[in-house]
N, C-alpha and C positions, 0 to 999 in steps of 0.2 A: 524291857518287856520279856525277853527270853529268860532273864534271870528270875523274874517274878513267876514265870510259868514253871521253871525248874524247882523253885522253892515250894510252889504249890503242890507239885506232884510228889516231891520227896518228903514232905511233912508227914509226921505220923498221924496227924488228925485229918489229913486231906482225903476227901472222898471223891468219887467220880463226878458227882453233880457239881461240886465246887469247881473242879477243873474245867468242866464244860462251861460253866457261867463265866469263869475268868476268860476263857477263849472268846466267848461271844462279846464280852465287854471290850476286849482288846481289838477285835475285828471292827466293832462299831466305832471305836475311837479312830482307827485308821481310815475308815470310810468317811467320817466327818471331816478329818484333816484333809483328805483328798478333795472332797467337795468344796470345802472352804477355800483351799488353794486355787481350785478351778474358777470359782466365782470372783475371787480377788483378782486373779490374772485377767479375767474377762472384763471386769470393771475398769482395770487399769488400761487395757487396750482400747475400750470404748472411750475413755476420757482422753487418751492421746489422739484418737481419731477425730473426736469432736473439736479438740483444740486446733488440730491441723486444718479442719474444714473452716473453722472460724477465721484462722489466719488467711486462708485462701480467699474467703469471701471479703474480708476487709481489704486485702491487697487489690482484688478485682475492683471493688468500689472506688478505691483511691485512684487507680489507673483510669477508670471511666470518668471520674470527676476531673482529673487533670486533662484528659483528652477533650472533654467538653469545654473546659476553660480555654484551652489552646485554640479550638475551632471557633469559639466565640470571639476571641481576640483577633483572629485572622479574618473572619467573615463579617464581624459586626452583627448587630441585632437584626439587620434586614438582608444579610448575605453580601454586603459590599462595604467598602471603607466609607466612612463619613467624610464630608468636606474638611472638617477640622483635623481628622486623622491624616488625610492625604496632604493637607497643607503643612502639618507638623513633620510628616515624612520628607516632603520636598525641602523644607527648611533645614532639617537635619542633614539631608543629602548634600545640599549646597554648602552648608557650613563644613561638613566633612571634606568636600572637594577642595574648598578654599584652604582648609588646614593642611590637607595633603600637599597642595601646590606650594604653600608657604613653607612647609616643613622642609622637604627635600634636603638641601645642603644648608638650610638656615637662611637663604637669601634668594632674591629673584635672579634668574639668569638674564643675559643681555637679550636673548631671543624673546623671553617672556615679557621683559620691559618694553621691547620694541612693539610686540603685539598689543600690549595694553595701550601704548601711546597711539597706535593706529586706530584701535577701537574708540578711544577718547576723541580722536580727531573726527572720525566718522560721526559720532554722536553729536559733536558740536556743529558739524556741517548740516546735519539733518535738522537740528534745533534752529539754526539760523534760517534755513530754507523755509521751515514751517512758520517761523515768525514773520518772514518776508511775505509769505502767501497770506497770512492772516492780516498783516498790516495793509495789504493792497485793497483799497476800498472799491466797491462795485459802483457802477453807474446807476443813476436813478432819476426819475422824473416824478416829482411830488408836488402836492399842494401846500402852500404856506400855512403853518399851523397858528400863526398870529403871535408867536412868542420868540422863536429863535430859528436860525438857519441851520441846515445840516452841516456837519464837518466833513470836508472833502478837499481834494487838491484844487478843484475848480468849482466854485459856486456861482451859478448864473441865475439872476432873477428875471422872470418873464412876466411883464405887466400885461395881463390878459383881461379883455372885456367881453362879456357874453354877447353883446350886440355888435361886435367887430367881426366882419366876415374873414378878414385875413388872420385874425387871432384864432378863430375857430379852425381854419385850415391848418395853421401851425400846430395847434393843440392836437388835432387828429394825427398829424404826422409824427409828432414827438411821442404820443402815447403808443403808437404802433412800432416805433423804432427801438433798437437796442442801444441804450445809452452807454458810451464808452466808460471803461473803468476810470475812476478818479473825477468823474463829472457828476455834479448834482444840479439839475435844472429845477428851479422852484417857481411854480405858477402862482403869481400874486394877483388877487382880484383888483383891477384898476379902480373900481368905484368904491371899494371898501377901505383900503389902507391909504388914506390921504397923507398920513404922517410919513410913510415911506416915499410917496411921490414928492413930498416937500423936501425930504432929506436928500434925495438923489436928483432933484430937479427934473422930474418927469412931467412933460407937458402933453404927451399923447400916448394913446394905447399902443400895443405891439412894440414895446420898448424892452430891450435886454440890458441888464446891468450886471457886470462882474464885480463881486465883492471879495475882500480878503477875510481871514479868520476872525477879524474884529468887526466885520460888517461894514467896513469902509469901502467906498466905491473905487474900483481900479479903472474901469472904462465902461462905456455904454454905447449903444447904437440902436437904430430903429429898423425893424423888419428882418425877419429870418423865418424861412418856411420849413427847413429840415434840420436834422441833427448835424449834418455836414456844415450847414450855414452857421450854426451856433459854434461848432468847433473852430471854423475859420475865423469867426468873430473873436473868439477868445485868444487864438494864437496870432491873429493878424495885427 
């Protein structure tokens, strides 16, 4: 540009107005270049700033989403673990504990085997005790249902008649008494079940008959007023 100005000023045909015009044009070009460079730089800075803000916004949204997912997994939909999740956690914990115990040196130690055997023995004793308690039958005083006798250690038939005073007294006492475990006393109507009277040879009311599991007679006697009398009659 300096060279152009020099040539303009040294030329034979150059006039003052031409030099002035040349100077104005050159100054205008410089101003345009400066302004263009300024706006280009500003646009570049704005673009970089916007991209940085977008990255920060995206990163913040991702972190918030991950935090919400983590809180949801830890708290569940209602702020607590569901039964299925807790059961799964317990199962995984138990399996992990068993694996850890079995891992160790690759085999059970003598102390661990002894402890396991002790627990197994305790479980077996508890099971046997429970079975024994369940198998122990309770005592009862019931009315014959017309089809079968109850199953118990001692089954005693009481041939009862509504018109018999001693039968009524015995019935009242037996109803108010606690029947010993293993005893089933069955009240049989004397006037209704003639087939049983014939089978066991019953000829009078207020008769007691002890039968086995097959309903066969073991022994019989006449007269008993209390539960103690019945037990004595069975054991005597």
